[in-house]
MITORRO-786554 format. One record per residue (C-alpha): residue in one letter; x, y, z. Coordinates in steps of 0.5 Angstrom, whole numbers, plus 2048, in hexadecimal, padded with zeros to 3 digits. Layout:
<sites>
AXYZ;...
</sites>
This chain:
<sites>
M83B7697DD;S83676F7DE;S8377707D6;T83576A7D5;V82F76A7D9;E82E7717D5;T82F76E7CF;R82A7697D0;R82576E7D2;V8267727CC;S82576C7C7;G81E76A7CB;R8217647CE;I8227637D5;D82475D7D9;Q81E75A7DD;P81D7547E0;P8177517DC;R8107507E0;R80C74A7DF;F80574E7E1;S8037557E3;F7FD7577E8;N7FC75E7EA;P7F775D7F0;R7F57647EF;Q7F37647E8;S7F175D7E6;G7EE75B7ED;I7E775E7EB;Y7E775B7E5;V7E87547E9;A7E37567EE;F7DE7577E8;V7DF7507E5;L7DE74D7EC;I7D87517ED;V7D574F7E7;A7D77487E8;L7D47477EF;F7CD74A7EC;T7CD7467E6;V7CE7407EB;L7C97427F0;T7C47447EA;G7C573D7E7;G7C77417E1;T7C27467E0;M7C774C7E1;L7CA74A7DA;Q7C47497D6;P7C474E7D0;E7BD7527D3;N7C07537DA;I7C77567D7;S7C375A7D3;N7BF75C7D9;I7C575E7DD;I7C87627D8;V7C17667D6;Q7BF7677DD;N7C676A7E0;S7C876E7DA;Y7C67747DD;V7CA7737E3;L7D07717DF;I7CF7777DB;L7D077B7E2;A7D67777E4;I7DA7797DE;G7D97817E0;M7DA77F7E7;I7E177C7E6;L7E37827E4;I7E17867E9;I7E47817EF;I7EA7817EB;A7EB7887EC;G7EA7887F3;H7E378A7F3;I7DC7877F4;D7D47887F1;L7CF7877F5;S7CA78A7F1;A7CA7857EB;G7C47827EC;S7BF7887ED;V7C378B7E7;V7C07847E3;A7B97867E6;V7B978D7E4;T7BC78C7DD;G7B77867DC;A7B178B7DE;V7B47917D9;S7B478C7D3;A7AD7897D5;V7AA7907D5;L7AE7927CE;M7AC78B7CB;V7A578A7CE;N7A27917D0;L7A57957CA;N7A57907C5;M7AD7927C3;P7B078E7BE;W7B47887C2;L7BB78A7C0;L7BA7917C1;A7B77907C8;L7BD78B7CA;L7C27907C8;V7BF7957CC;T7BF7907D2;L7C678F7D1;V7C77967D1;V7C37977D8;G7C87927DB;A7CE7967D9;L7CB79C7DC;I7C97987E2;G7D17957E2;A7D379C7E1;W7CF79F7E7;Q7D279A7EB;G7D979A7E8;Y7DA7A27E9;W7D87A27F1;I7DD79C7F1;A7E379E7ED;Y7E37A67ED;F7DF7A77F4;G7E37A27F8;I7DD79E7FB;P7DE7977FC;A7DB7937F7;F7D778E7FD;I7D47957FF;V7D27977F8;T7CF7917F5;L7CC78F7FC;A7C87967FB;G7C77947F4;M7C478E7F6;L7BF7917F9;V7BE7977F5;F7BD7937EF;R7B878E7F2;A7B47947F3;L7B47967EC;T7B278F7EA;L7AC7907EE;T7AB7977EC;V7AB7957E5;L7A778F7E5;G7A27917EA;N7A378B7EE;Q7A07867E8;G7A37827E2;I7A47857DB;G7A47807D5;P7A377D7D1;F7AA77E7CD;P7AB77E7C5;D7AD7777C2;P7B47797C1;I7B577A7C8;R7B27747CA;T7B67707C5;L7BD7737C8;S7BB7717CF;N7B876A7CE;G7B97697C6;F7BE7647C3;T7C17647BC;D7BE7617B6;G7C175A7B3;Y7C475D7AC;L7C77567A9;G7C37517AC;N7C574C7B1;V7CA7477B1;G7CA7407B5;L7CE73F7BB;G7CD7387BC;P7C97377C3;L7C973E7C5;G7C473F7BF;G7C57457BA;A7C874C7BB;D7C87527B7;I7CE7537B2;V7CF75A7B3;S7CF75A7BA;L7D47547BA;L7D87587B5;V7D875E7BA;G7DA75A7C0;V7E07587BC;L7E275F7BA;V7E27617C1;V7E675B7C3;A7EB75D7BE;G7EB7647C0;I7EC7627C7;A7F275E7C5;L7F57637C1;S7F47687C6;Q7F87647CB;W7FD7627C6;R7FF76A7C5;T7FF76B7CD;R8047657CD;R8087687C8;G80876F7CB;R80A76C7D2;Q8107687CF;H81276E7CB;Y8137727D2;L81676C7D5;Q81076A7D9;E80E7637DC;V80A75F7D8;D8077587D8;P80A7537D4;L8077527CD;P80374B7CF;V80074E7D5;F7FF7547D1;L7FB7507CC;L7F874C7D1;K7F47537D4;I7F27557CE;G7EF74F7CB;G7EC74E7D2;S7E97557D2;G7E77537CA;V7E374D7CC;V7DF7517D1;V7DD7577CC;L7DB7517C7;A7D774D7CC;V7D37537CE;V7D27557C7;V7D074E7C5;Q7CB74E7CB;L7C87557C9;A7C87537C1;R7C474D7C3;F7BF7517C7;K7BD7577C3;N7C475A7C1;I7C875F7C4;P7C47657C8;W7C476C7C6;V7C676E7CC;L7CC7697CC;V7CE76C7C6;L7CE7737C9;L7D27717CF;A7D776E7CB;A7D87747C7;L7D97787CE;V7DD7737D1;L7E27747CB;F7E277B7CB;Y7E377C7D2;S7E87777D2;L7EC77A7CD;L7EB7817D0;T7EE77E7D7;T7F477B7D4;R7F677F7CE;A7F37867CE;V7F778B7D2;F7F078D7D6;G7F07867D8;R7F77867DB;R7F678D7DE;I7F078A7E2;Y7F47847E5;A7FA7897E7;I7F578D7EB;G7F27877EE;G7F97847EF;N7FC78B7F2;L7F97917F2;Q7FF7967F4;A8037927EF;A7FE7937E9;T7FE79B7EB;L80579C7EB;S8057987E4;G80179D7E1;V7FA7997E1;K7F479E7E1;V7F179A7E7;K7EB79E7E7;S7E979E7E0;V7EA7967E0;V7E57957E6;F7E079A7E3;W7E07957DD;I7E078F7E0;F7D97917E4;V7D67947DD;N7D878D7DA;M7D478A7E0;G7CE78E7DF;V7CE78C7D8;L7CE7847D9;S7C97857DF;A7C57887DA;L7C67827D5;A7C477D7DA;G7BE7817DC;V7BB7807D5;I7BD7797D4;F7BA7787DB;A7B477C7DA;G7B37787D3;R7B47727D6;L7AE7737DB;N7AA7777D5;Q7A977D7DA;A7AD7817DE;G7AB7817E6;P7AD7857EC;T7B177F7EF;A7B577D7E9;G7BD77D7EB;T7BC77C7F2;S7C37797F5;F7C57797EE;E7CC77D7F0;L7CD7787F6;D7CD7727F0;A7D27767EC;I7D67787F2;A7D67717F4;A7D876E7ED;A7DE7737EC;F7E17717F3;I7DF7697F2;G7E376A7EB;G7EA76C7EE;A7E97747EF;A7ED7767F5;V7EA77A7FA;Q7EF77F7FA;G7EE7807F3;G7F377F7ED;V7F27787EC;G7EC7757E8;K7EA7737E1;V7E47737DD;V7E476C7DB;G7E576B7E3;A7DF76F7E4;I7DA76B7DF;T7DD7657E2;G7DB7677E9;G7D47697E7;L7D37627E4;I7D575F7EA;M7D07637EE;A7CB7617E8;V7CD75A7E8;I7CC75A7F0;N7C575D7EF;N7C27587EA;G7C57527ED;M7C27537F4;S7BC7557F0;L7BC74E7EC;I7BD74A7F3;G7B774E7F6;A7BB7527FB;P7B87587FF;S7BA75F7FE;E7BD760805;Q7C275A803;V7C475D7FC;M7C67637FF;L7CA760805;V7CE75C7FF;K7CF7627FB;G7D1766801;L7D6761803;V7D97607FC;L7DA7687FC;L7DD768803;A7E2762801;A7E47657FA;V7E676C7FE;A7EA767803;Y7ED7647FE;D7F076A7FA;I7F276D801;W7F5766803;T7F97657FC;K7FB76C7FC;R7FE76B803;R802765801;A8057687FA;T80876E7FF;R80B769804;
</sites>
C-alpha cells in the first residue's frame, strides 16, 4: 500500500478529493476587503470614486506612500520597524532641492546623489541595528528626530523651489499618446498604447500565476481547480484593464505609476525568486533557525535598511516634485501610513509574513478611505478615526486567522 502511494508521489500524482473552491482568509481577505471598500465609496459618492480623473488622483497623490510601503514591508517581514521614513523623505527632498535649485546641478546627477544620500542614511541606521545591536525602534525613533532637525537646518525653515521640469513630470506628468485613440463606445476614447500596456500587464500576471501553479503541482502542493484558477485570473485581469481604461480616458498613465509598477515587479521577484528575499522571510520567521542555517543575519538586516533609505529618498524627490518645492514639514506621518499599509496588507506583527503586492493593496485601501471620505465631505477627525479602526481590525483579523489555523 505504501509503495503505491510512494509511486504516485514520484510520478507527480496523488489521489486527493477534488475541491470546488479555495479561499485563504489570510491571503485573500485583504483583496476582498479592498473591493468592498471601493464599492462602498462608489455608492456613497454617486460613482465619483471610479471617475477617470479621481482614479488618477488617488494614484498620483499617494505614490510616495506606496513607495515607502514597499521598503517598509521588507523591514517588517524581517521583524523590525522604521519610524524615521517620513523624516528621511523630508531631508532627502531638501538635499535634492539644494542640489537642483540652489546649486543648479543637472537633475539626473542630483537625483543620483540624493539616492546615495538616502543609502548612506539607511547604512547609518542599519549599522546600529544590525551590528551594534540597538533595537530598530530606538534607532529609527532617534533618526526621526535627527533627520527632521537636519531638514530644518538645510532649509532654514523655508521652502526651496521650483524643481526642474523632468522632476515635476515624474511626479505629476502623464505618458503621451503615441498611436492615437481608439473608440470605446459609451466610454469615449482611450490611448491605444496605454491599452496595450494594460493587456501586457494582464498577460504577465496570468503567466506568472500559471508558472506558480505549475510549480506547486510539481511539488505536490494543493492548488485550485482549473476553473477556479481561471476565474481568479480573469477577475484580476478585468480589474487591471478597467483601471488602465479609466486612466487612458483621462490623461493616460501617470509616469509615477510606471515607476511604481517597475518597483513592485522588481521587489516581488526579489522576495519570491531571489535567495536574499527568502533570507528576509527566514529571519522574520525564526531568527535562531535562520542563524543556525548559515544566514548572515546582520548583513541582511543592514541591507534592508539601506534599501529603505534609498526608497525614502526616491519618495522624497517625488513628493517635493509634486509640490514643486521642498518644505520643512514634508513627510510628516508618512512612516505611519507606510506601516499601516504593510499591516493592513497582511504583514504579521511577529514578522516572517507579508507580500509586496499586499502592502501596495493596503496602501491603496488607506488612499481610497482618504479620498472617499474627502469626496463625501467628512471632517479630518472622522478620517483618522476610520483609518485607525481599519488598522486595528486588520491586525486583529491577522491574529484571529493565525489562532484559528493553529487549532
